[in-house]
N, C-alpha and C positions, 0 to 999 in steps of 0.2 A: 370503533372497530378499525383495525389497522389498514384495511383495504381502502379506506377513505384518505389515507395519509399522503396520497399523491397530490393533494390540493395544496398549493403553495401558500394559501392564506391561513392555513392551520399550522400550529406550532406544537411540538412535542418535546419531551425530555426523556432522559434515560429511564426513569421510572415507568413511563408509558411503554417504551421499547421492550422492557423486560416482560411485559404482559402479552406481547404479541406472539403468535404461534411459532413454535420451534422449527416448523418445517418451512417457514418463510424467512428470507434474508432481507434485512433492511439496514439502511444507514441514516443517520441524522447529521445534517450539517446546519448549524445555527438554527436548530429547531425544525428545519424542513426535512420531511421523510422521503427517502428514495427507495423504491422496491428494487432489489437486486435480481431482476429477471431480464432476459432468459438466463438459463444456466450457461456457464462458460463453454466455449466450443472446444473441440478436441485439440486444435492448434494452441489455444490459450492454455489448456491443461498441460500440454507437452512443454511449452516454454516455461510455465510456472514450475513444473516438476524439475526441470534441469537447473534452473536458477536456485531452487531450494536445495538440490543435491550439492551444488558447488559451495553455497554458503554453509550448509550443514557440515559438510566434510571438513571445511577449513576451521569452523568454530567448535568442533568437537573438543570438549575439555577446556574450552576457553571461557572468559568472562562474558562476552557478548553471546546472545542467543538469537536464533532466527525462528520465525513463526509464519505459517501460511494460513490463508483464509479457509474457513471462517474463524477469525480471531478478532475479538472486540478491542478497539483502541478508543478509550474514552478521553476526550479532550475538553474538560470543563474550563469555562472562562473564569477569569479572576473573580472570586466571590461566590462562584457556583459550588454547591455541594456535589458529591458524586452522583446521587440519585437525581439531582436537578440539572445535571449536565445536559446541554442542548446539542452537543456534538458527540457522536460515536460512529466510527467508521470501521470498515473491514477491508483494509488493503490486501492486495494479493500476497505480498510478502512484507515483513518488517524485520529489522534487526534492532534489538534493544540491548544496550550495554549497562544500564543502570537497573540493578535488580530491585531497587526500592520501588520502581514503577510497576513491577509485575505482581499480580495477585491471581486468585482463582478465576476472576472474571476476564482476565486478559491483561491489558496494559492501561495504566492511567498516567497520561502525560505523553509528550512527544517521543516517538521512537527516534533512534539515530538515523535510520535509513528506512524509506518507504518505497516499495515498488508497486506500480499500478500497470497492469497489462491492458492495453486499450481493446475495446470491442465496440461495435456500432452502438450498442445500448448505453455504454458508459463513457464514451470518448469525451463528450462535451463536459460532463461533470469532472472527469479526471484532469482535463486541460484548463478548466476555468475555476470552478468552486474549490476543488481540492488543491490546486496550485496556490491559490490565495490562502487557504486554510493551513497548509503545511508550512508555508513561509511564515505565516503569522505565529504559529505555535512553536517554531524553532526546530523543525526537522532538518537535520544536518545535510542529508542528501535525499533528493527526490528523483527517482528513476521512472521515466515513462517509456514503456516498452511498446513498440509498434510491431506486432508479430507478422503482419502481412508484408510490410515494407522491410522487415528484418533489420530494424534499427532501434537504438536506445538513446533517448534524450535525457541528459542528466543535469539537474540543477543542484548547485552546491552553495551553501551559505557563505557570504563574504563577511569581512570583519564588521560590517554594519548590521549583520543579521538578515540581509536580503539575498535573494537568489540573483546572481549575476548572469552573465551571458552563458547559455547552456553549452555543454559539450555533447557532441553527437557521435555515436559509435555504430558501426554496421557489421554485418556478418563477417567473421574472420578476425575482428579486432579483439583486443583484450582490454577490459575495463579495470583500471586501478580504483580501489576503494580507499578514499582519502583517509578515513579514520581507522582503517585496518591495513596498514602499509605492507603487510606480507601477502595480501590477497589481491589477485587479479581474476576477474570473471572472464572465461573464455567463450566468446559468442559463437565460435565455430561449432561448439556442441549444443548451444542454446537454439540456434536456428538450423536444425538439421532434421531431416525426415527419418524417423525411427526405422532401423533395418537397412539404411543406406549408408554410403560413405561420402555422399556429396551434400553440401548445404543446399537447402531449398530456397 
């Protein structure tokens, strides 16, 4: 039963994941299952919505596509079949430019960009396990959003395929997207209280 999946000595694959209840959100990282609870906070949702809006507006009619959670990203290791994949995650936002990676189940393979919005329940996983995972599988840009601190830490792949020293942006900055040279994300509207004119 899926509720036992919080035990780190148990291992699961995508075929197991597909049998778990639709009203529960889970992720698998190297076979370890993580329950996606509690639900995102209001602040988390507001930040996610504004980031999605800016990406979606820019990408309308373009090759790259943006998706928000829940959206399965399967990351099978070399030699793993799709159903035997031991890693499937649900990032807050992803941008995928290779349409061959997209299917009815979501995305199979590394997105070009992943955004994770930190919360107390997920921060450790996003900063540790997911950092290692996204670097390993070749995610070009990994954005870690700190909604309370109103900051975004961005890791970009270097020529050796590793994440170098991060860039940090704060409220009021504009973030250039390296592989989308015409796009800059305006944090002035990401970190703002709805219905007000001032950033919070």
